[in-house]
N, C-alpha and C positions, 0 to 999 in steps of 0.2 A: 504493500500500500504506500502511495506517495501523497503526502499531505503538504498543501501549499500554505504558507504562512508568511505574513509580513516580516516576522522575526524568525530568521533561520534556526536559531537555537531552539526556540519553542516548537518549531516545526519538527525537529528531530525528537524532542521530548514527547510530543503528541504521537508521533509515529511509533515510538517505543512502548508507550502506554497502550496503544492500540494492539501491538503484538502481544503484550503480556495478557491482555484481556481475551484475545482470540486464540492464542496458542496454548494448548493444554500442558505441554512440557514446561514452558516458562511459568505458567500459572501454578503448576505443582511445585516447581523448585523454588519459587519466590514466596509463595503464600502458604501452601499446604505442608510441604516437607518440614520447614522449620517448626511449625506448630506441633506437628506429630512428634518430631524428635524431642522437643522441649518437654512436652507433656509426658512422654514415655520415661525420660530420664528423671523428671521430678517425681513421678509415681514410684519408680523403682527405689529411689533413695529418700523417700519421704520419712522413713523411720530413723534416719541419720546413723544409728549404731545398731549392728546385729545384736539381737538379744535372745536369751533362752535357747542357746545351741544345745542339742541333746548330748549328754555325756553318760556313758555306762559306768556304774560303780560295782566292782566285784569285791565283795566283803568276805574275806576268809577269817576275819577276827571275831565277828559277831559279838561285839561288846558295846557298852554304852558310849565309849570313846569313838569307836568306828562309826556308829550311827550319828554322833555329833559331827564328825568330819564330813559325812555325806550331807548333813543338813546345812553346814556352813558353806559348802561348795554350791549347794542348790540355792542358797540365799543370795549369791552373787547375781548381778543382772545378766551376766553373759551365759550362765550355765543353767540347764534344766536336767536334773539328775534322774536317771532311770536305774532303779535297783533290781530290776527283774532279770538279772544275770547271775548264774551260780558259778560260772567258771570262765576263765580267760578265753577259751576256745569259742564259746558262744558269743562273747563280747567282740572277739576278732572278726567273726563272720558278720556281726552287725555293722562294724566299721567298713568292711568290704562292700556290703550292699547299700551303704549310705544311710542307714537308719540312725546311727549315732556318729558323732564327729570325733570322739575320743573315749579313752578308757582310763579310769582311776582304779588302781589295784591296791587294796589294803591287805597286806599279808597277815597270816596267823601270828598271834602273840604280840601284836603291835602295842596293845595297852599294857601288857606285862613288861615289855621292854621299857616303856616310858616310866612306869611306876618304879622300876629298878634304877632309873636314872641314866639309862643308856638310850642312844638315839635309835629311832625306828625309821626305816626307809619305805616310802610309798612310791609306787611307779605310776607315771602318767604317760599313756600312749596316745599320740595325737596324729590325726590324719592331716598332714601338712601339705597335701596336694594343693589346697587353697591356703596360701600363706597368711592372708588376713584372718581367716577363721582360726587357723592354728595358733597364730600369735595371740589373738584375743583370749582363746581358751587357756593357753599356757599362762598368760598374765593373770587372768582371773582366778585360776586354781591356785597359783603360787601365792597370790595375795591372801586368799582365804586360809591356806595352810600356814602361812607365815604369821597371820594374826592369831590363829589357834595355838601355834607353837609358842609365841610370846606369852599368851595367856597362861599356858601350862607352866612355863618357867617362872612366871611372876607369882603364881600361886605357891609353887614349891619354895621360892625364896621367902615369901611372907610367912610360911609355916615355920621357918627357922627363927622368927621373931623380928624380922626386918620390917620397916615401914614400907608403904607403897612406893615412895620416892626412892628409898634406898634399894628396894628390890628392882625397880625399873632401871636404876643406874648400873646394877649388876647384869641384868638381862640384856640391856641395850646401852652399852657404854658410849657408843657412837651412833647418833641418830641422823638420818639423812632427811632433810626437808626438801622434797621434790616440788618444784614449781613449774607448771607447764605454761610457758609464755604465750604460745600460740596454739589454738585449738585445744583448750583445756578439757573439753568434753570428750576428747578422742573421737570426734565425729567422723565416721567414714564418709558421710555426705559432704562435709566441708572439703575433705581431701580430694574426692573423686569428681564431684559435680563441678568443681572449679575448673577441671580440665575437660570433662565430657561435654558440658553445655557449650563452651566456646568452640570446641573442635567441631561440633555439629554446625555451628554458625559458619565456621571456616569452610566446611565442605560445601554448603549451599552457596556461599559467596563465590568460591572458586569455580564450581561447576556451573552455576547460573551465569556468571560473567563469560566463561568459556563458551557456553552454548549460545548466549546472546550475540557474541562477536563471531564465533565460528559458523553460525548458521547463515550469516550474511555471505561468507565465503563459500559455504556448501551450496547455497541456492543461487549464487551468482548475482545477488542483489546489492553488492558493495557499491557499484556506481550510483544506483538509485539512492542508497543511504547517504552517500557523499553529496549528491545533488540536492537532497532535502536540506542540507546545511549551506547551500550556496557555493558548493565546491570547496569549502573550508574543512579539511579533514580534522584538525584539532577540535574545531567546534562540533563536528559530527560525533567525534568520540566522546566529548564531554556531555553532549546531549543524550547519547545512548547510555552512558554510565550513571548519569544523575538519578533516574528513577530507581535503579537497582540499589544505588548507594543509600538513598532515603529509605527504601524498603528494608534493607539489611540493617541499617542503623535503628530502625524501629524494632526489629527483632532483637537487636542487642539490648534495647531497653526492657523488652519482655524478659530476656535472659536475666537482666539485673533484678527485676522484680521477683523472679523465681529464686535466685540465689540469696538475696538479702532480705526479702520479705517472707516468702513462703518457706524456704528451707532455713532461714534464720542465720545465714552466714554473717559473721561480724563485719562491720564496715568502720574501720578505725582510722583510715587515712583520708585522702583527698578524692572525693567522688568525681569532681570535674576532671581530674587527671585520668581516672578510669574511662570516662566518656571520651576524652581526647585519644586515649590509647586505643579504644574500640574503633573510633573513626579511622585512625591511621592503619589499624590492622585490616579493616575492610578495604581501604585503598591499596594496601600492600598486596593482598590476594587478587584484587581486580587487575592490577598492573602485572602481576605474575601471570594471570590468564592471557593478557596481551602478549607477553613473551612466549608462552607456549603455543598459541595459535600462530604467531608470526614465525616461529622456528619450525613447527611441524607442518604447517599449512594443511592440517588434517583434523577435522572436527572430532571424529571418533577417537583418534590417537590422543588428542589433547584432553578429552574427557577421561580417558583411561589413565593417563599420566597424572591428571589433576586429582583423581580419586586417591591414588597411592600416595601422592605428595602430601595431600591434606591430612591423611590419616597418620602418616609417618611423623608429622609434626608433634603429635601427642607422645609418641614413643621417645623422641629425642629431646623433649622439652625439659627434662630433668625433674618432672613432677613425681614420677614413680621411682626413678633411679637417678641419683645426683650426677650432674654432668662431670664434676671433677673426678668421679670414680670411673668414668668411661675410658675406653681406650682412646689413643690420640686421634685415630680416624673418626671415631664416634663423636668426639668433641668438635671436630671440624664439621661433621655432618650436622650437628645440633645448631650450628650457626647459620645454616642455609634455610631455616624455617622461620618466617615471621612469628609463628605461634610461640617459639621459644622466648622471644622478647616480650610478647604480649602477656604471657603467663607471669613473667617477672613483675610487670606493672600491676596486674590484678592481685597477686599474693602480697606484694609489698604494701599496697594501699588498702587491702581489706583485712586479712588476718594479722599482719605484722604491724600495720600502722606506721610504716617508715616515713621519714621526711619526704616531701614531694620532690626534692632534688634527686633522690635515688631513682626516680623514674625518667630522668632526662636522657641518660645514655641509651636505655632500651628504645626510647622514642626516636632518637637519632638513627638507631639501627633499622627501625621500620622505614624511615625515610630513604635509606639505601635501597630497599626493595622497590620503592616507588620510582626512584630515579633510574634504577636498572630497567624497569619496565618501560619507562619513557624513551629509553634509547632504541627500543624496537618499534616505536610508533611509525617512523618512516617506512620500515619494511612492511608493516601491516598495511599501510596505505597503498604501497606498490602492489601488494598481493590482491587487494580489493579491486584495484583498477585494471589488473591484468589476470583476471580469473580464468580466462580461456587457456592460458598457458599451463595451468595446473591440472586440467582435466578433472574428472570426477573424483571427489574426495569424500 
């Protein structure tokens, strides 16, 4: 469709809005896909922290103390104790079929050993195929048993005539005061949704922009697109990108509402810096789409590469594994994704509440991607005007 307008820029914008309205693919990737992705992630992680993970308790001691141990473990928010196991073999099969996530084994004569003043060893078997669940179970059970162990030692010291303070100084001569500076609730949601929601946005930005530009090349409508801007290609490109930029920035605000209002992620820093970072991130992936279409001259190949590139950004962002712990090659690879710098801005200004100055360098890095994409604008223009030389793509 070619729209005539006194103002060429608005003519390009109207043309693009018409395409979004009439093309199902563009309508889906700009309006429907972000909504579905955001709702899905928000629903999955709405509980913030996994709770009541099933744990089998095999009690070979059958004493008041062993029952108290099981009750204390069950009292933790992370564990739900199942005592319907008489031996380790049955508990092992339960772990294998997934009905329980771990096994706590209380051996015979545990209580007798404690009353004699000797240590008793309990065994905790964990299904660590899922590292998060395994770590939470291990931490929860250890805290419960440590608390009970301290209580037993405290009672034994007080029976010898010591006061509670004296007994505590003997039981725990060195006490560790642990303070969680960021994410004190150990919320799984804060940790993962801060990466998953933005990466969903990144995917639709990159694929949507790639399709919007690549479709002009695929259908040979590049000259018509440029004519609608009065032959001014930079104006044509700006008019094409503007509707998508505004739509994706709107979805970024929806993402912020989910993160900070619905999921309750802390916002300790500068919110305006987060907004500016989101806008630069959108620009970065839009101009990377220009680079891919200009280099490959193939819509399908660009979409395929864009899918892999956008998803790899989460892997190399340092969110799940610190960048400084990666190999040299991986550290270099982490620097080629705008998402790496965006996540630094988000975490620093939300969970950590760092000074706004700490977000300046990541923003400069996002500008590098924008400038890099601008370098391929002349090539993109040449390809649009010489579509017949490329054949069917």
